[in-house]
N, CA, C and O of each residue as an XYZ file, in Angstrom:
428
protein
N     140.683    127.667    165.172
C     140.136    126.577    164.948
C     138.713    126.091    163.919
O     138.556    125.317    162.975
N     137.703    127.167    164.827
C     136.582    126.997    164.117
C     136.238    127.523    163.031
O     135.346    127.061    162.320
N     137.080    128.828    162.698
C     136.726    129.443    161.525
C     137.637    128.509    160.042
O     137.613    128.602    158.815
N     138.363    127.646    161.062
C     138.976    126.848    159.889
C     137.866    126.393    158.878
O     137.767    126.584    157.666
N     137.014    125.690    159.821
C     135.526    124.907    159.836
C     134.440    125.536    158.981
O     133.425    125.051    158.481
N     134.913    126.663    158.961
C     133.757    127.791    158.739
C     134.531    127.806    156.999
O     133.721    127.779    156.072
N     135.181    127.824    156.843
C     136.331    128.410    155.155
C     136.243    127.494    154.862
O     135.854    127.492    153.694
N     136.409    126.311    155.325
C     136.034    124.714    154.295
C     134.994    124.924    154.227
O     134.844    125.466    153.132
N     133.952    124.843    154.780
C     132.739    125.099    154.298
C     132.320    126.052    152.733
O     131.979    125.738    151.593
N     132.534    127.110    153.342
C     132.241    128.027    152.229
C     132.655    127.659    150.856
O     131.964    127.484    149.853
N     134.378    127.554    151.094
C     135.193    126.726    150.009
C     134.010    125.570    149.281
O     133.617    125.752    148.129
N     133.568    124.493    150.049
C     132.575    123.214    149.302
C     131.424    124.088    148.701
O     130.831    123.620    147.729
N     130.927    125.720    149.343
C     129.832    125.949    149.563
C     129.945    126.703    147.860
O     128.854    126.934    147.340
N     131.119    127.042    147.096
C     131.758    128.052    146.384
C     131.483    126.827    145.269
O     130.547    126.924    144.477
N     132.265    125.813    145.276
C     132.409    124.941    144.318
C     130.943    124.177    143.892
O     130.447    123.889    142.803
N     130.506    123.997    145.299
C     128.967    123.268    144.939
C     128.138    123.954    143.492
O     127.630    123.448    142.492
N     128.356    125.683    144.108
C     127.833    126.650    143.045
C     127.944    126.869    141.786
O     127.108    127.047    140.900
N     129.659    126.819    141.808
C     130.122    126.842    140.485
C     129.309    125.798    139.460
O     128.701    125.942    138.399
N     129.555    124.904    140.158
C     128.862    123.343    139.357
C     128.089    123.355    139.154
O     127.994    122.308    138.515
N     127.040    123.846    139.157
C     125.841    124.030    139.620
C     125.160    124.898    138.369
O     125.411    126.103    138.385
N     124.456    124.478    137.460
C     124.223    125.129    136.153
C     122.525    125.711    136.174
O     122.209    126.747    135.589
N     121.695    125.001    136.816
C     120.304    125.872    137.115
C     121.092    127.113    138.330
O     121.998    127.030    139.159
N     119.921    128.502    137.741
C     120.217    129.512    139.262
C     119.580    129.661    139.742
O     119.394    130.749    140.287
N     118.849    128.690    139.851
C     118.211    128.759    141.161
C     118.762    127.978    142.463
O     118.550    128.075    143.672
N     119.379    127.353    141.838
C     120.227    126.349    143.269
C     121.741    126.796    142.989
O     122.585    126.173    143.633
N     122.112    127.605    142.280
C     123.183    128.294    142.222
C     123.124    129.351    143.316
O     123.970    129.440    144.206
N     121.740    130.388    143.148
C     121.775    130.922    144.217
C     121.513    130.586    145.788
O     121.732    131.188    146.840
N     121.119    129.725    145.548
C     120.486    129.291    146.526
C     122.155    128.307    147.614
O     122.312    127.528    148.555
N     122.614    128.742    147.049
C     123.917    127.727    147.274
C     125.103    129.084    147.558
O     126.264    128.969    147.952
N     124.410    130.253    147.236
C     125.037    131.635    147.647
C     124.471    132.262    149.118
O     125.032    132.859    150.038
N     122.938    131.779    148.849
C     122.490    132.547    149.438
C     122.869    131.666    151.486
O     122.361    132.113    152.514
N     123.959    130.291    151.408
C     123.605    129.528    152.440
C     125.236    129.429    153.333
O     125.566    129.254    154.506
N     125.943    129.645    152.053
C     127.456    130.582    152.004
C     127.762    131.967    152.300
O     128.805    132.416    152.776
N     126.399    132.764    151.850
C     126.670    133.927    152.923
C     126.503    134.063    153.910
O     127.173    134.964    154.415
N     125.423    133.210    154.946
C     125.412    132.989    156.146
C     126.580    132.993    157.205
O     126.986    133.761    158.076
N     126.915    131.768    156.708
C     128.479    131.576    157.324
C     129.668    132.576    156.978
O     130.779    132.543    157.507
N     129.392    133.161    156.337
C     129.999    134.545    155.820
C     129.989    135.401    156.580
O     130.972    136.085    156.862
N     128.931    135.513    157.026
C     128.414    136.924    158.064
C     128.926    136.817    159.389
O     128.868    137.753    160.187
N     129.801    134.875    159.846
C     130.058    134.477    160.876
C     131.275    135.027    160.859
O     131.481    135.627    161.914
N     132.631    135.102    159.722
C     133.550    136.023    160.044
C     134.127    137.322    159.704
O     135.103    137.836    159.158
N     133.056    137.587    160.287
C     133.305    139.971    159.768
C     134.134    139.798    160.260
O     134.468    138.687    160.672
N     134.810    140.902    160.404
C     136.379    141.413    161.413
C     137.501    141.328    160.438
O     137.440    140.812    159.322
N     138.691    141.985    161.079
C     139.418    142.237    160.454
C     140.587    141.067    159.691
O     141.145    141.051    158.594
N     140.605    140.304    160.684
C     141.842    138.965    160.640
C     140.355    137.696    160.852
O     139.575    137.685    161.804
N     140.345    136.849    159.776
C     140.423    135.482    160.092
C     141.175    134.349    159.659
O     141.656    134.036    158.570
N     141.151    133.630    161.168
C     142.033    132.931    161.089
C     141.859    131.071    160.212
O     140.865    130.354    160.095
N     142.991    130.908    159.862
C     142.662    129.656    158.710
C     143.910    129.240    158.288
O     144.742    130.146    158.334
N     144.195    128.501    158.013
C     145.748    128.297    157.153
C     145.420    128.647    155.707
O     144.488    128.392    154.945
N     146.589    129.353    155.632
C     146.903    129.551    154.398
C     146.785    129.300    153.077
O     146.490    130.154    152.241
N     147.125    127.531    152.736
C     145.815    127.242    151.647
C     144.759    127.333    151.293
O     144.390    127.467    150.126
N     143.963    127.262    152.458
C     142.755    127.226    152.638
C     142.741    128.781    152.504
O     141.627    128.966    152.012
N     143.334    130.040    152.654
C     142.762    130.667    152.278
C     142.846    131.542    150.851
O     142.223    132.505    150.406
N     143.674    130.908    150.486
C     144.147    130.445    148.505
C     143.102    130.292    148.416
O     142.574    131.340    148.046
N     142.098    129.163    148.613
C     140.963    128.597    148.059
C     140.270    129.272    148.365
O     139.237    129.210    147.698
N     140.271    129.940    149.068
C     139.157    130.802    149.513
C     139.396    131.487    148.608
O     139.213    130.630    147.743
N     139.742    132.611    147.901
C     140.312    133.504    147.259
C     139.888    133.013    146.097
O     139.011    133.541    145.413
N     140.234    132.417    145.936
C     140.596    131.673    144.368
C     138.980    131.074    143.782
O     138.620    131.029    142.606
N     138.287    130.706    144.851
C     136.613    130.772    144.441
C     136.075    131.653    144.521
O     135.147    131.828    143.731
N     136.406    132.729    145.584
C     135.476    134.239    145.217
C     135.514    134.665    143.820
O     134.542    135.162    143.251
N     137.028    134.395    143.099
C     137.171    134.584    141.785
C     136.232    134.527    141.004
O     135.718    135.444    140.364
N     135.856    132.931    141.046
C     135.361    132.515    140.237
C     133.809    132.721    140.202
O     133.101    132.780    139.197
N     133.488    132.803    141.323
C     131.624    132.941    141.853
C     131.601    134.303    141.463
O     130.476    134.626    141.083
N     132.485    135.279    141.416
C     132.374    137.007    140.073
C     132.093    136.582    139.214
O     130.929    136.818    138.891
N     132.926    135.685    138.262
C     133.404    135.664    137.288
C     132.153    135.481    136.629
O     131.761    136.367    135.869
N     131.120    133.923    136.912
C     129.870    133.532    136.824
C     128.457    134.610    137.322
O     127.337    134.775    136.840
N     129.092    135.131    138.376
C     127.456    136.142    138.956
C     128.016    137.216    137.431
O     127.087    137.796    136.869
N     129.141    137.391    136.963
C     129.470    138.329    135.864
C     128.370    137.519    134.764
O     127.580    138.368    134.350
N     128.152    136.512    134.325
C     128.247    136.151    133.462
C     126.672    136.042    133.700
O     125.959    136.227    132.714
N     126.157    135.797    134.754
C     124.548    136.000    134.958
C     123.862    137.164    134.781
O     122.742    137.417    134.337
N     124.849    137.893    135.262
C     124.360    139.378    135.234
C     124.229    140.067    133.465
O     123.654    141.123    133.202
N     124.936    139.133    132.401
C     124.975    139.671    131.186
C     123.417    138.499    131.024
O     122.327    139.063    131.116
N     123.422    137.664    130.899
C     122.391    136.060    130.436
C     120.792    136.792    131.183
O     119.654    136.807    130.715
N     121.263    137.266    132.322
C     119.518    138.226    132.812
C     119.065    139.292    131.967
O     117.949    139.640    131.583
N     120.237    139.720    131.778
C     119.901    141.626    130.910
C     119.580    141.415    129.756
O     118.625    142.032    129.285
N     120.303    140.469    128.979
C     120.112    139.978    127.627
C     118.878    139.055    126.996
O     118.514    138.883    125.833
N     118.159    138.284    128.875
C     116.528    137.884    128.965
C     115.743    138.752    128.724
O     114.740    138.674    128.014
N     116.441    140.296    129.722
C     114.668    141.284    129.517
C     114.905    141.936    129.086
O     114.307    142.993    129.286
N     115.992    141.887    128.106
C     116.069    143.554    126.561
C     115.495    142.193    125.371
O     115.025    142.685    124.345
N     115.483    140.773    125.393
C     114.628    140.442    123.963
C     112.772    140.075    125.206
O     111.895    139.410    124.654
N     112.617    140.369    126.066
C     111.399    140.360    126.923
C     111.061    141.408    126.144
O     110.443    141.337    125.082
N     111.677    142.892    126.952
C     111.264    143.803    126.325
C     110.707    144.503    125.063
O     110.059    145.541    124.930
N     111.253    143.434    124.033
C     111.188    143.456    122.160
C     110.261    142.967    121.881
O     109.569    143.348    120.937
N     109.946    141.839    122.733
C     108.516    141.347    121.928
C     107.374    142.068    122.558
O     106.326    142.056    121.911
N     107.383    142.768    123.834
C     105.981    143.572    124.428
C     105.956    144.540    123.497
O     105.249    144.471    122.492
N     106.737    145.519    123.774
C     107.150    146.428    122.507
C     106.683    145.902    121.030
O     106.367    146.916    120.408
N     106.544    145.003    120.387
C     106.327    144.951    119.284
C     105.256    144.123    119.583
O     104.732    143.701    118.551
N     104.507    143.563    121.036
C     103.298    143.626    120.949
C     101.956    144.403    121.185
O     100.777    144.344    120.837
N     102.681    145.068    121.873
C     102.381    146.566    121.709
C     101.861    147.275    120.521
O     100.725    147.748    120.524
N     102.662    147.366    119.496
C     102.936    148.258    118.441
C     102.192    147.316    117.153
O     102.238    147.739    115.997
N     101.539    146.058    117.479
C     100.102    145.646    116.304
C      99.113    145.809    117.236
O      99.146    145.870    118.465
N      98.052    145.881    116.278
C      96.772    146.619    116.620
C      95.681    145.593    115.201
O      95.481    145.820    114.008
N      95.358    144.808    115.862
C      94.710    144.480    113.991
C      93.731    145.557    113.532
O      93.157    146.261    114.363
N      93.584    145.658    112.565
C      92.850    146.708    111.924
C      91.621    146.191    111.196
O      92.076    145.454    110.321
N      90.369    146.199    111.114
C      89.754    145.232    110.377
C      88.724    146.998    109.661
O      88.795    148.202    109.907
N      87.771    145.979    108.607
C      87.801    147.032    108.067
C      86.291    147.308    108.421
O      85.667    148.095    107.710
N      85.636    146.651    109.566
C      84.293    147.981    110.067
C      84.876    147.639    112.086
O      85.683    146.939    112.696
N      83.823    148.664    112.371
C      84.241    148.712    113.862
C      83.596    147.658    114.745
O      82.978    147.041    113.877
N      83.358    147.116    115.737
C      83.206    145.797    116.474
C      81.558    146.328    116.750
O      81.132    147.475    116.891
N      80.794    144.935    116.766
C      79.280    145.434    116.551
C      78.939    144.914    118.090
O      78.842    143.687    118.071
N      78.775    145.339    119.120
C      78.086    145.198    119.997
C      77.247    144.026    119.952
O      76.845    143.723    118.830
N      76.823    143.157    121.108
C      75.991    141.531    120.978
C      74.806    141.553    122.175
O      75.144    141.892    123.309
N      73.918    141.317    121.997
C      73.608    141.298    122.789
C      72.822    140.026    122.916
O      72.245    139.487    121.972
N      72.839    139.576    124.174
C      71.831    137.870    124.340
C      70.629    138.632    125.111
O      70.230    139.595    125.766
N      70.356    137.229    124.399
C      68.931    137.125    124.354
C      68.537    135.573    125.575
O      68.514    134.400    125.203
N      68.219    136.175    127.316
C      68.259    134.929    127.798
C      66.794    133.906    127.991
O      66.615    132.904    128.683
N      65.617    134.869    126.787
C      64.082    134.170    126.513
C      64.710    132.642    125.421
O      64.419    131.446    125.450
N      65.529    133.348    124.673
C      65.918    132.649    123.094
C      67.060    132.157    122.882
O      67.329    131.671    121.783
């Protein structure tokens, strides 16, 4: 019966994570959920069939969301790399080299 409560809490956290738009909060819910899932290690989980089916469906939705987030992160990384490469290619070309400047403390 205790496992039933853990499964219900995992489903609740999964639903909250899926409804969250912020990546940070999304991962916080997944971390909290992972800690609960550690209690359910083993071959069998004793819970109602409906709860287990709901859990499986939530896991599929979480997997889809994680794949979308991975794609978005890779796209952002590519955009940043492109900007960085563009910045390294740019170097100002002046007609004269920079002149050293000497500061006089007395003047």
